[in-house]
N, C-alpha and C positions, 0 to 999 in steps of 0.2 A: 336374599338367596343368591342373586347374581354376583354380589360383591364377594361372597365367600369363594366362588368358583375362580376368581382371578388372583387369589392369594397364592403365594408360593408354599409348596409343601416340601417335606423332606425328600420325597421321591423325584423332585425336579432335578434335572442334570444341569450342571453349570457348564458353560462353554469354556471358560477359563478356570483354573484352580482358584485364582483370586480375582474376584470381580472388582472392577474399578467403577465406582459410581461417581458420576459427575453431578455436582449440585448445580442448582440454578445460578448461584453466585459465580461459580467457575465459568459457566457458559456465558454469563453476562460479561465477566472480565475478559474472556477470550474474544467476544464480539467487539468490545470496546478497544481492545488491543489491535485487532485487525483493522477496525475503522480508523484508528489513529495512525497506524502504519500506512494505510492507503492514502490518508490525507497528506502525510508528510512526503510520501513518494510523489504524489501529484504536484505538490508544492515545489519539490526539488527539481522535477522535470521542467516545470514552468520557469524556474530560475535559470536553468541551463539554456532554455530556448531564448530567454531575454538576453543572456550574455552572448549567445551566438548572434543575435540580431545586432547587439552593440558592436561586436567585432566586425560584422559585415558593413555596418555604417562607417566605422573607422577606416576600413580598407577602401571603401568607396570615396570617402573624403580625401584620403591620401592620394588615390589615383587622380581625382579631379584636380587637386592642388598641384600635384607633380606635373600633370600635363599642362596646366596653366603656366607653371614656372618654365617648362621647356619652350612654350610658345613665346614667352617674354624674352627668353635668352636668345 
């Protein structure tokens, strides 16, 4: 009896003229796409941080070597 009360009838009004029904597969695909995009974004940000660290190391080495060269001269 309860199951019949939850079914749609002709008298039910639709919010939109055409209802868009999202299947479980589409929801799963959307979730996978979002997780994948988040993973690659985090990976890209960590690569940028690594390169910034490499640049700072190179700048520091350059400053140390150039100051040593000035002392020698």
